[in-house]
C-alpha positions in Angstrom: -21.5 16.8 -10.3 -18.9 18.3 -8.0 -15.3 16.9 -8.5 -16.3 16.0 -12.1 -16.5 19.5 -13.4 -13.1 19.2 -15.0 -13.1 15.5 -15.5 -11.4 14.2 -18.6 -12.7 11.1 -20.3 -10.4 9.5 -22.8 -12.0 7.5 -25.6 -14.2 8.2 -28.6 -17.8 9.5 -28.9 -18.8 5.9 -29.2 -17.5 5.2 -25.7 -19.4 8.2 -24.4 -22.6 6.8 -25.8 -21.8 3.5 -24.1 -21.3 5.2 -20.8 -24.7 6.7 -20.8 -26.3 3.3 -21.4 -27.5 1.2 -18.4 -24.7 -0.8 -16.8 -25.0 -4.3 -15.3 -24.6 -4.0 -11.6 -21.2 -5.0 -10.4 -20.5 -5.7 -6.7 -17.0 -7.2 -6.8 -16.0 -4.8 -4.0 -19.0 -5.6 -1.8 -19.2 -9.3 -2.0 -16.9 -12.1 -1.0 -17.7 -15.0 -3.3 -21.3 -14.1 -3.5 -22.4 -15.3 0.0 -25.9 -14.3 1.2 -24.3 -13.1 4.4 -23.2 -10.0 2.7 -26.6 -8.8 1.4 -26.8 -6.0 4.1 -23.2 -5.0 3.5 -23.9 -4.7 -0.3 -26.8 -2.5 0.4 -24.9 -0.3 2.7 -21.8 0.1 0.5 -23.8 0.5 -2.7 -25.7 3.4 -1.2 -22.4 5.1 -0.2 -21.0 5.1 -3.7 -21.7 8.2 -5.7 -23.5 7.7 -9.0 -21.4 7.7 -12.2 -21.8 10.9 -14.1 -23.5 10.9 -17.4 -21.6 11.4 -20.7 -22.7 15.1 -20.6 -20.5 15.6 -17.4 -17.3 15.1 -19.3 -15.6 18.1 -21.0 -12.8 16.4 -22.9 -12.4 13.1 -24.7 -9.1 11.5 -25.8 -8.6 7.8 -25.1 -10.5 5.8 -22.4 -9.6 6.5 -18.8 -11.4 9.0 -16.5 -9.4 11.7 -14.8 -10.6 13.1 -11.5 -9.4 16.3 -9.8 -7.5 16.0 -6.5 -10.5 17.3 -4.6 -12.6 14.3 -5.6 -14.0 12.1 -2.9 -13.2 8.5 -2.1 -16.8 7.7 -3.2 -16.1 9.3 -6.6 -12.9 7.3 -7.0 -14.7 4.1 -6.0 -17.5 4.7 -8.5 -15.1 5.1 -11.5 -13.0 2.1 -10.4 -16.1 -0.1 -10.1 -17.1 0.8 -13.6 -13.7 1.0 -15.4 -11.3 -0.9 -13.2 -9.0 2.1 -12.8 -9.0 5.9 -12.6 -6.5 8.8 -13.0 -6.1 11.4 -10.2 -4.7 14.6 -11.4 -1.9 16.2 -9.2 -2.0 13.5 -6.5 1.2 15.0 -5.2 2.0 18.7 -4.9 4.8 20.2 -7.0 7.1 20.3 -3.9 6.4 16.7 -2.9 7.1 15.5 -6.4 10.3 17.5 -6.7 11.7 16.0 -3.4 10.7 12.5 -4.5 12.2 12.9 -8.0 15.5 14.2 -6.5 15.9 11.0 -4.4 14.8 8.6 -7.2 17.0 10.2 -9.9 20.1 9.7 -7.8 19.3 6.0 -7.2 18.2 5.3 -10.8 21.4 6.7 -12.2 23.3 3.8 -10.5 21.1 1.0 -11.9 21.6 -1.0 -15.0 18.9 -2.2 -17.4 16.9 -5.3 -17.0 17.7 -8.6 -18.7 14.2 -10.0 -19.3 13.0 -9.4 -22.9 9.7 -11.1 -22.3 8.3 -9.1 -19.4 10.5 -6.8 -17.3 12.3 -5.3 -20.2 15.9 -4.8 -21.4 15.7 -1.0 -21.7 13.9 -0.5 -18.4 15.4 0.3 -15.0 13.6 -1.0 -11.9 14.3 0.1 -8.3 12.7 -1.9 -5.5 12.5 -1.4 -1.7 11.4 2.2 -2.3 10.3 2.8 1.3 13.8 2.0 2.5 15.4 4.5 0.1 13.2 7.6 0.6 10.7 9.1 3.0 9.4 11.2 0.1 7.4 8.2 -1.1 5.4 8.1 2.2 2.8 10.6 1.1 1.8 8.2 -1.7 1.2 5.4 0.8 -0.8 7.7 3.1 -2.8 9.7 0.5 -6.5 9.3 1.4 -7.6 8.9 -2.2 -5.3 5.9 -2.4 -5.2 4.4 1.1 -8.9 4.9 1.9 -10.0 3.7 -1.5 -7.9 0.6 -0.9 -9.4 0.1 2.6 -13.0 0.3 1.1 -12.1 -2.3 -1.5 -10.0 -4.7 0.4 -11.2 -4.6 4.0 -14.5 -6.3 3.5 -15.5 -8.5 6.5 -15.5 -12.3 6.4 -17.7 -14.4 8.7 -16.1 -17.4 10.3 -17.1 -20.1 12.9 -15.1 -20.5 16.0 -16.9 -23.3 17.8 -20.5 -22.3 17.9 -19.7 -18.6 17.7 -20.1 -16.9 14.3 -17.6 -14.0 14.2 -16.7 -11.2 11.9 -13.1 -10.8 10.8 -11.9 -7.8 8.9 -8.5 -8.3 7.2 -5.7 -5.8 7.4 -4.1 -4.4 4.3 -0.3 -4.2 3.6 2.0 -2.7 1.0 2.9 -5.7 -1.2 5.2 -4.1 -3.8 7.1 -0.9 -4.3 9.0 -0.2 -7.5 10.2 2.6 -9.6 9.9 1.8 -13.3 11.9 3.8 -15.8 11.1 2.9 -19.4 13.8 4.1 -21.8 13.4 4.8 -25.6 13.2 1.7 -27.6 11.6 -0.5 -25.0 8.6 -2.4 -26.4 5.1 -3.2 -25.0 4.9 -5.4 -22.0 2.4 -8.3 -22.2 -1.0 -7.4 -20.9 -1.5 -9.0 -17.5 -3.4 -8.8 -14.2 -1.2 -8.0 -11.2 -3.1 -10.4 -8.9 -1.7 -13.2 -11.0 1.2 -13.3 -8.5 -1.2 -15.3 -6.3 -2.8 -17.2 -9.2 -6.0 -15.3 -8.2 -9.3 -16.3 -9.8 -12.1 -13.9 -10.9 -15.6 -15.4 -10.3 -18.4 -12.9 -10.6 -18.8 -11.2 -7.2 -15.3 -12.4 -6.0 -13.3 -10.1 -3.8 -10.3 -8.1 -4.9 -6.8 -8.8 -3.5 -4.9 -5.7 -4.6 -5.3 -1.9 -5.2 -2.3 -0.6 -7.2 -1.1 2.9 -7.9 1.3 4.2 -10.6 2.5 7.7 -9.8 3.8 9.7 -12.8 7.3 10.9 -11.8 7.6 12.2 -15.3 4.7 12.9 -17.8 3.0 9.8 -19.2 2.0 9.9 -22.8 0.9 7.5 -25.5 4.3 8.0 -27.2 6.6 7.4 -24.2 5.0 4.2 -22.8 2.2 5.5 -20.6 0.7 2.4 -18.8 -1.7 0.5 -21.1 -5.1 -0.3 -19.5 -8.1 -2.2 -20.7 -11.1 -0.4 -19.1 -13.7 -2.8 -17.8 -11.4 -5.9 -17.9 -11.8 -6.3 -14.1 -15.2 -7.7 -14.9 -13.9 -10.5 -17.1 -13.7 -14.1 -16.1 -10.4 -16.1 -16.4 -11.1 -17.5 -19.9 -11.1 -14.3 -21.9 -7.7 -13.2 -23.2 -6.7 -9.6 -23.4 -6.0 -8.0 -26.8 -3.6 -5.1 -27.5 -6.3 -3.2 -29.5 -8.5 -3.2 -26.5 -5.9 -1.3 -24.4 -5.6 2.5 -24.0 -2.6 4.4 -22.8 -2.5 6.3 -19.5 -1.9 9.9 -20.3 -1.2 12.1 -17.3 1.1 14.9 -16.1 3.9 14.3 -13.6 2.5 14.2 -10.0 -0.7 12.6 -11.2 -1.5 8.9 -10.6 -3.3 5.9 -12.0 -5.1 3.8 -9.4 -6.4 0.4 -10.5 -7.3 -3.0 -9.1 -5.6 -6.4 -9.3 -8.1 -7.8 -11.7 -7.6 -5.1 -14.4 -5.5 -6.0 -17.4 -2.7 -3.5 -18.0 0.9 -3.3 -19.2 3.9 -1.0 -19.6 3.7 0.7 -23.0 6.3 1.0 -25.8 8.5 4.0 -25.5 8.8 5.6 -28.9 9.9 8.9 -27.6 13.5 10.3 -27.1 13.4 10.4 -23.3 12.7 7.9 -20.5 9.3 7.7 -18.8 9.5 7.2 -15.0 6.8 6.0 -12.7 6.5 4.8 -9.1 4.2 1.9 -8.5 3.0 0.5 -5.1 0.2 -1.8 -4.1 -2.1 -2.1 -1.1 -2.9 -5.8 -0.7 -4.9 -8.1 1.5 -2.9 -8.5 4.7 -3.1 -12.3 4.8 -1.5 -12.8 1.4 2.3 -13.3 0.9 3.8 -10.0 -0.3 5.1 -9.9 -3.9 8.2 -8.0 -2.7 10.0 -9.5 0.3 10.2 -6.6 2.6 11.5 -8.7 5.5 14.7 -9.3 3.7 15.2 -5.9 2.2 14.0 -4.1 5.4 14.8 -6.5 8.3 14.0 -5.4 11.9 17.2 -3.3 12.3 16.3 -1.3 9.2 12.6 -1.2 9.9 13.1 0.4 13.3 14.1 3.6 11.7 10.9 3.9 9.7 7.7 5.8 10.8 5.4 3.4 12.7 2.6 3.5 10.1 5.1 2.6 7.4 6.5 -0.3 9.6 3.0 -1.7 9.9 2.3 -1.1 6.2 5.2 -3.2 5.0 4.1 -6.1 7.1 5.3 -5.7 10.7 1.7 -6.2 11.8 -0.4 -9.4 12.1 -3.6 -9.7 10.0 -6.7 -11.0 11.9 -7.3 -13.5 13.1 -3.6 -14.6 13.6 -1.7 -14.3 10.3 1.9 -13.4 10.6 2.6 -13.8 14.4 6.0 -14.3 15.9 6.6 -16.4 19.1 8.3 -14.7 22.0 8.5 -16.3 25.4 6.0 -19.0 24.3 3.3 -16.4 23.2 2.1 -15.7 19.7 2.8 -12.0 19.4 2.2 -9.2 16.8 5.5 -8.9 14.9 5.5 -5.1 15.5 6.9 -5.9 19.0 10.2 -6.8 17.4 10.6 -3.1 16.6 9.6 -1.8 20.0 11.9 -1.0 22.9 9.4 -2.5 25.4 6.0 -4.2 25.2 3.4 -5.7 27.4 4.4 -9.4 27.8 0.9 -10.3 28.9 -0.5 -9.6 25.4 -0.6 -11.9 22.4 -1.4 -11.0 18.8 -5.0 -9.8 18.6 -7.5 -12.0 16.8 -9.4 -9.0 15.5 -12.7 -11.0 15.8 -16.0 -9.7 17.0 -19.4 -11.4 17.3 -21.4 -11.2 14.1 -24.6 -9.3 14.2 
């Protein structure tokens, strides 16, 4: 298949054999809690996803995660995520984009101390938040179609609601929920395996919708030795009773500028850094627009700061209401979209849009 010609699969020959075996259909991206209303949507979305390549389409094997080339399609990315819960994109950023980003981040990280949490965040790890306040060179990650469009396809699944006797379709917005640079230094141990949607105490019934699509951009090379993110492929299909085990996890191995994209229901963790140099990654999440954001952008980037950001970044960090009316602000007695707080002038006859349309 195109875009898989140089795909790398990282596990053993035993895994390759398993990949060629029939897979149980999994429609977590297409269904919202298994309602019959979504049967036509399931059919439409399922047809749009490219088939998973057979084991014979993989040229290399090392340890468990599939790597796609940067010319892969969104359908290719979705297909691998649906099966494995995550995928690596080689060279998501160009060398020039990465160099500019790294220059900004290195300057900021040098001024930070280490963490104080031996149980989760680490004591030999530096963490920088509010990334979109500090550098415009992270914007290409937010906007990259293999990330942003993949997130839209996974998150922006319609819901059907009753308003009086009218049955309407509502499509949620998506928002950036967290931005953080994570620099793991030598001697830091493994983080506990976890699901990132645990911040909302999210549950995982079969067919339930996803809340988050996360990315980890390698600012430096990620290896098994230096703490490359640990991932349990397929764990996004687990219920909430099964505990993750360390021997089920595989390290993310990728060159600087490449990125791991995974969903909120996939178990993962920062790995132990047994090398002699720090490992630096930039993580962000696209989340459902009606959930509280993990990182409080409104305090770190209040209106006077947010006005200086590009408009799409303003909206991405939450200065936009999610349909039907989540996140409005009252101005002159009218529920308005919060983006008006950043505008010099706005139509005072308009209120926040409901985003609803008649269901068909």
